[in-house]
C-alpha positions in Angstrom: 165.0 66.1 -197.9 161.9 68.3 -198.4 159.9 65.5 -199.7 160.9 63.1 -197.2 159.9 65.7 -194.3 156.6 66.1 -195.8 156.0 62.3 -196.0 157.1 62.0 -192.3 154.9 65.0 -191.3 151.9 63.6 -193.4 152.2 60.2 -191.8 152.2 61.8 -188.5 149.2 63.7 -189.0 147.2 60.9 -190.3 148.0 58.8 -187.2 147.3 61.7 -184.9 143.9 62.2 -186.9 142.8 58.6 -186.1 144.0 58.9 -182.4 142.2 62.1 -181.8 138.9 61.4 -183.4 138.4 57.8 -184.6 139.9 55.6 -181.8 137.8 57.2 -178.8 134.6 56.5 -180.8 135.9 52.9 -182.0 136.8 52.0 -178.4 133.4 53.4 -177.0 131.3 51.4 -179.1 133.0 48.2 -179.4 134.4 48.7 -183.0 137.7 47.9 -182.0 139.5 46.5 -178.7 142.7 48.3 -179.4 143.4 51.9 -180.5 143.2 52.1 -184.3 146.3 53.9 -184.7 148.3 51.0 -183.3 147.5 49.3 -186.7 149.4 52.0 -188.8 152.0 53.7 -186.4 154.7 51.0 -187.6 156.8 50.6 -190.7 155.4 49.5 -194.2 155.0 45.8 -194.2 154.8 43.1 -196.9 152.6 40.0 -196.2 153.8 36.6 -197.7 151.1 34.3 -198.4 151.0 30.7 -200.4 150.6 27.1 -200.4 153.1 24.8 -198.7 156.4 24.3 -200.7 155.8 27.2 -202.9 159.0 28.7 -201.9 157.9 31.5 -199.8 160.9 31.3 -197.4 163.3 30.4 -200.2 162.0 33.8 -201.9 162.4 35.8 -198.6 165.9 34.4 -198.3 166.8 35.4 -202.1 165.7 39.2 -201.3 167.7 39.1 -197.9 170.7 37.5 -199.5 170.9 35.3 -196.7 169.3 31.9 -195.1 167.3 33.4 -192.7 164.2 31.0 -193.1 164.2 27.4 -193.0 163.4 25.7 -196.4 162.5 22.4 -197.8 160.2 20.5 -200.0 157.8 19.4 -197.1 156.2 22.0 -194.8 159.0 23.4 -192.6 157.7 26.3 -190.6 154.0 26.4 -189.2 154.8 30.0 -187.6 153.9 33.4 -188.7 157.2 35.3 -188.6 157.9 39.1 -188.6 161.2 39.9 -190.2 162.3 43.4 -189.7 165.5 45.4 -189.8 167.8 45.5 -186.7 168.8 49.4 -186.5 171.3 48.5 -183.8 173.5 46.7 -186.3 175.7 48.1 -188.7 175.4 47.0 -192.3 178.1 44.2 -193.3 178.5 41.4 -195.7 177.6 38.9 -193.0 173.7 39.2 -193.0 172.3 37.1 -190.3 169.7 37.2 -187.7 170.7 39.4 -185.0 167.7 38.8 -182.6 164.6 36.5 -182.2 161.6 37.3 -179.8 158.5 34.9 -179.2 154.9 36.0 -179.7 154.2 37.1 -176.4 156.9 39.8 -176.6 155.2 41.1 -180.2 151.6 40.9 -178.8 152.4 42.9 -175.7 154.9 45.3 -177.0 153.0 48.7 -178.0 156.0 49.7 -180.6 154.4 46.9 -182.8 151.1 46.9 -184.4 150.0 43.3 -183.4 148.2 43.9 -180.0 144.9 43.3 -181.8 146.1 39.7 -182.4 145.9 38.7 -178.7 142.2 37.5 -179.3 143.5 34.6 -181.4 144.6 32.8 -178.1 147.8 31.1 -176.9 148.1 28.7 -179.7 148.6 31.5 -182.2 151.0 33.3 -179.7 153.1 29.9 -179.7 153.2 30.2 -183.5 154.2 33.9 -183.6 157.7 35.4 -183.4 160.1 38.3 -184.6 163.5 38.0 -186.2 165.7 41.1 -186.6 168.0 40.9 -189.6 170.9 43.1 -190.6 170.1 43.1 -194.4 169.7 46.5 -196.3 166.6 45.1 -197.9 164.7 45.7 -194.8 165.7 49.2 -194.2 162.5 50.6 -195.3 160.0 47.6 -194.9 159.2 44.5 -192.8 158.4 41.2 -194.2 155.6 38.8 -192.7 156.3 35.0 -193.5 153.2 32.8 -193.0 152.5 28.9 -192.8 152.1 27.3 -195.9 148.2 27.0 -196.9 147.0 23.3 -197.1 144.0 21.4 -198.4 143.2 19.2 -195.4 143.8 21.2 -192.4 141.1 22.8 -190.4 141.2 25.5 -187.7 141.0 22.8 -184.9 144.0 21.3 -186.3 146.0 24.7 -186.0 144.3 25.7 -182.9 143.2 29.0 -184.2 141.4 30.6 -187.1 143.8 30.9 -189.7 141.6 33.1 -192.0 140.8 35.4 -189.2 144.6 35.8 -188.8 145.3 36.3 -192.3 142.4 38.9 -192.3 144.0 40.8 -189.6 147.6 40.9 -190.7 146.3 41.6 -194.4 144.5 44.6 -192.8 147.8 46.2 -191.5 150.1 45.2 -194.4 150.7 47.5 -197.3 151.2 44.9 -200.0 150.2 41.1 -200.1 152.0 38.4 -202.1 150.5 35.1 -203.0 153.0 32.7 -204.1 152.5 29.6 -206.2 154.9 26.9 -207.5 154.8 24.8 -211.0 153.7 21.7 -209.2 150.8 23.1 -207.5 149.6 26.0 -210.0 146.1 25.4 -208.8 145.0 26.6 -205.6 144.5 24.5 -202.3 141.2 24.9 -200.2 142.9 27.6 -197.7 144.3 29.6 -200.6 140.9 29.7 -202.6 139.1 30.9 -199.2 141.8 33.4 -198.6 141.8 34.8 -202.4 138.0 34.4 -202.8 136.6 35.5 -199.3 139.1 36.8 -196.6 141.5 39.3 -198.6 138.7 41.2 -200.5 137.3 42.1 -197.1 140.5 43.7 -195.9 142.4 45.2 -198.8 142.1 46.8 -202.3 143.3 44.8 -205.6 146.1 47.1 -206.2 147.8 45.8 -202.9 147.7 42.1 -204.1 150.5 40.7 -206.1 150.4 37.1 -207.6 153.8 35.4 -208.0 154.6 32.1 -209.8 157.6 30.9 -207.9 160.4 28.1 -208.7 160.0 28.5 -212.4 163.5 27.2 -212.7 161.8 23.6 -212.0 160.0 24.0 -215.2 161.5 21.4 -217.8 161.4 23.9 -220.7 159.9 27.3 -221.8 156.8 25.2 -223.1 156.3 23.5 -219.8 156.3 27.0 -218.1 153.8 28.4 -220.5 151.7 25.4 -219.9 152.0 26.1 -215.9 151.5 29.9 -216.5 148.4 29.4 -218.7 146.9 26.6 -215.9 147.5 29.4 -213.1 145.9 32.1 -215.2 142.9 30.0 -215.7 142.5 28.9 -212.0 143.0 32.5 -210.8 140.4 34.2 -213.3 137.7 31.5 -212.0 138.6 32.3 -208.2 138.5 36.1 -208.6 135.6 36.3 -211.0 137.3 38.9 -213.0 137.5 38.9 -216.9 141.0 40.3 -217.1 143.8 38.0 -216.0 145.7 39.4 -213.0 149.4 40.0 -213.4 151.5 37.5 -212.3 155.2 37.8 -211.5 157.6 35.1 -212.3 160.5 34.3 -210.3 162.9 31.7 -208.8 166.0 31.9 -206.5 169.4 31.4 -208.1 170.7 30.8 -204.8 168.5 27.5 -204.4 169.0 26.4 -208.0 171.0 23.1 -208.3 173.3 23.3 -211.3 172.8 20.5 -213.7 174.8 20.7 -216.8 172.6 18.3 -218.9 169.8 20.8 -218.4 171.8 23.9 -219.3 170.3 24.2 -223.1 166.7 23.7 -221.9 167.2 26.4 -219.2 168.2 29.3 -221.4 164.7 30.8 -221.1 165.7 31.7 -217.5 167.8 34.4 -219.1 164.9 36.0 -220.7 163.0 36.3 -217.2 165.8 38.0 -215.4 163.8 41.2 -215.7 161.0 39.7 -213.9 162.7 38.8 -210.9 164.0 42.4 -210.7 160.6 43.7 -211.5 159.2 41.7 -208.4 161.8 42.9 -206.1 161.3 46.6 -207.1 157.4 46.0 -206.7 158.2 44.9 -203.1 160.5 47.9 -202.4 157.8 50.0 -203.4 155.8 48.9 -200.5 156.7 52.3 -198.6 155.2 54.2 -201.3 152.1 52.4 -200.9 152.1 53.2 -197.4 150.4 56.9 -197.4 147.8 55.7 -199.7 147.2 52.7 -197.3 147.0 55.3 -194.3 144.5 57.7 -196.4 142.2 54.4 -197.1 142.6 53.2 -193.6 141.2 56.6 -192.5 138.5 56.5 -195.2 137.4 52.8 -194.7 137.4 53.0 -190.8 135.6 56.5 -190.8 132.9 55.2 -193.2 132.2 52.0 -191.0 132.2 53.9 -187.9 129.7 56.4 -189.4 127.5 53.7 -190.5 127.6 51.8 -187.1 127.0 55.3 -185.1 124.2 56.1 -187.7 122.3 53.0 -186.8 122.9 53.6 -182.9 121.4 57.1 -183.4 118.5 55.8 -185.5 117.7 53.2 -182.6 117.8 55.9 -180.0 115.6 58.2 -182.0 113.1 55.3 -182.5 113.3 54.8 -178.9 112.8 58.3 -177.9 109.7 58.5 -180.1 108.5 55.2 -178.6 109.0 56.5 -175.0 107.3 59.8 -175.9 104.3 58.0 -177.5 103.8 55.6 -174.6 104.3 58.1 -171.9 101.6 60.5 -173.7 99.3 57.5 -174.0 99.9 56.7 -170.1 99.2 60.4 -169.4 95.8 60.3 -171.2 95.1 57.0 -169.3 95.9 58.4 -166.1 93.7 61.6 -166.7 90.8 59.3 -167.7 91.3 57.1 -164.5 91.3 60.4 -162.4 88.4 61.8 -164.1 86.5 58.4 -163.5 87.3 58.4 -160.0 86.2 62.1 -159.5 82.8 61.3 -161.3 82.4 58.1 -159.1 82.9 59.9 -156.1 80.5 62.7 -157.3 77.7 59.9 -158.0 78.0 58.1 -154.9 76.4 59.3 -151.7 79.2 57.9 -149.6 81.7 60.4 -150.8 80.0 63.5 -149.7 83.1 65.6 -149.5 84.1 69.1 -150.8 85.3 70.0 -154.3 88.8 70.3 -153.2 88.9 67.0 -151.7 87.4 65.5 -154.7 90.4 67.1 -156.8 92.9 65.8 -154.5 91.6 62.3 -155.0 91.2 62.2 -158.6 94.7 63.7 -158.9 96.3 61.3 -156.5 94.5 58.2 -158.5 95.7 59.7 -161.7 99.4 59.9 -160.5 99.2 56.5 -159.0 97.8 55.2 -162.3 100.6 57.2 -164.3 103.2 55.6 -161.9 101.9 52.2 -162.3 102.1 52.7 -166.3 105.8 53.8 -165.9 106.6 50.9 -163.7 104.8 48.0 -165.4 103.1 48.3 -169.0 105.7 50.7 -170.2 108.5 48.4 -169.1 106.7 45.4 -170.9 106.2 47.3 -174.0 109.8 48.7 -173.9 111.1 45.1 -173.7 108.8 44.1 -176.6 110.1 47.5 -178.7 113.7 46.3 -177.9 113.0 42.7 -179.0 111.2 43.8 -182.3 114.2 46.2 -183.3 116.7 43.5 -182.8 114.5 41.3 -185.0 114.2 43.8 -187.9 117.7 45.0 -187.2 118.6 45.7 -190.9 115.8 48.3 -190.8 117.7 50.7 -188.7 119.7 52.1 -191.6 119.0 52.6 -195.4 120.8 50.2 -197.6 120.2 51.7 -200.9 123.4 50.9 -202.8 126.1 48.1 -202.7 128.7 50.3 -200.8 126.4 50.7 -197.9 125.4 47.0 -197.9 129.0 46.1 -197.8 129.7 48.6 -195.0 126.8 47.4 -193.0 127.8 43.6 -193.5 131.0 44.5 -191.8 129.5 46.6 -188.7 126.2 45.0 -188.3 127.3 42.3 -185.7 129.3 45.0 -183.8 126.2 47.2 -183.7 123.9 44.4 -182.7 126.2 43.3 -180.0 126.5 46.8 -178.5 122.8 47.2 -178.5 122.0 43.9 -177.0 124.7 44.6 -174.3 123.7 47.9 -173.4 119.9 47.0 -173.7 119.6 50.2 -175.7 120.6 52.4 -172.6 123.3 54.5 -174.1 123.5 58.3 -174.4 121.7 59.5 -177.6 123.7 62.8 -177.2 127.2 61.1 -177.2 126.2 58.8 -180.0 125.2 61.8 -182.2 128.1 63.9 -181.3 130.4 60.9 -182.2 128.4 60.6 -185.5 128.9 64.0 -186.5 132.6 64.1 -185.7 133.3 60.7 -187.7 131.1 62.0 -190.5 133.4 65.3 -190.8 136.5 62.9 -190.9 134.8 61.2 -193.6 133.8 64.1 -195.6 136.2 67.0 -195.3 139.2 64.7 -193.6 139.2 62.3 -196.4 139.1 65.2 -199.1 141.9 67.1 -197.4 144.0 63.8 -197.1 143.8 63.3 -200.9 144.8 66.8 -201.5 147.7 66.4 -199.4 148.7 63.4 -201.4 148.2 65.2 -204.7 150.7 67.9 -203.5 152.9 65.0 -202.7 152.7 63.6 -206.0 153.3 66.9 -207.6 156.8 67.2 -205.7 158.0 64.0 -207.9 161.4 63.1 -206.6 163.0 66.3 -206.5 160.8 67.8 -203.6 161.5 71.6 -204.1 158.2 72.8 -202.6 159.6 73.2 -199.1 157.5 73.3 -196.1 153.9 72.8 -196.8 150.8 73.0 -194.4 148.4 70.3 -194.4 145.0 71.6 -195.1 143.3 68.8 -192.9 145.8 68.8 -189.9 146.4 72.3 -188.6 147.8 71.4 -185.4 147.1 74.5 -183.6 143.4 74.7 -184.5 142.9 71.2 -183.2 144.6 71.9 -180.0 142.2 75.1 -179.5 139.2 72.5 -180.2 140.8 70.3 -177.4 141.0 73.2 -175.0 137.4 74.3 -175.6 136.2 70.7 -175.1 137.9 70.5 -171.7 136.5 74.2 -170.7 133.1 72.9 -171.6 
């Protein structure tokens, strides 16, 4: 009980940290169109990807112990389906779909973390839906079934960018399954792009599970080993890893057709029952990964936001230095113009006036020259400076290591668009304040989060530590900070 309370409190604190410190900065500078905490406030999720007819829906039905998703040899479902538990229904032997809702409901309901997917358009919304099922398997997690990956289909055929949708869903998922079948142990084009390019940008390796499904369709153990070896080879080529990733083996006894003539050949399946149970257990462990995911979420977005704000602050620093230099140059030019005017008036017999009048005339001409400098040449040189900064945009921030290069690759376009949209006219003070706040979250906040997770690990399953104060949270202190900020 103590451990469960600790986990719930820690999760709430992480969400609150994102809402209080990261979201305001992210939305102000165009890093995110929706509050960042919307992506992490819902239950743990498992994203299921795979080639068409790889048995994703059949595998899901096996987990739920009910025929919830349509199955077939040909592509049968081209929708993204969120399958979650119905709390209003009591558990019973009759497991079934208790409620279905369309994509518009999912995309506009703040209870669910899918508001950011609105950007993918109406065509995607029409292929997005929710199913509530009274299956005990879903009590602690939600499953996301996806359209089968194909070789020939394009984004134009689908009507939305499939890879971008996969990336957005992977970002909020705690576990991602990629499912293959013996007949296509290789990878089709969309699967290749997802594994090679899309998923590595959004998730860590430990969040990815490879699954060889429908192994009961192999004619013998030798056939299975041949298929397994082929898949291992293909994955090693795609991932570029020297070590072969773990591949879980499974099939659905509910979907297996009984054939007495093959009983002798199928005895190898008896030795793989532990594989099926291991996969089921790995999926059930998704809630355990949730806190690590939340901690990584805070660290990742904190680092990206800090890098983006660093570039914005550097831009403003350069702009301030440029304006000071140009202003000082204009001041000297205006003084020179005023001095020349006074000298000319003294040298000319036409201007036989007293000293005070000469000084007033020279000062007036100097002010006029300075005003002209500020309105015409300085504006021209300022526009040229802005264009040059956008041209050499990567010079705004040091990229000394691969981590910074990777982070900059993600936030570069956002930073560029914001500077271009505002023409560089944004508050230096606010950007610097945001950078300091986010940097503190990255440094101290991340460290405190990991310390809290270590405390959780020490609890084990017994949880006898009682109430624990989180070193990074301290609600009362944060409330005091908010009050001080309001008073200022």
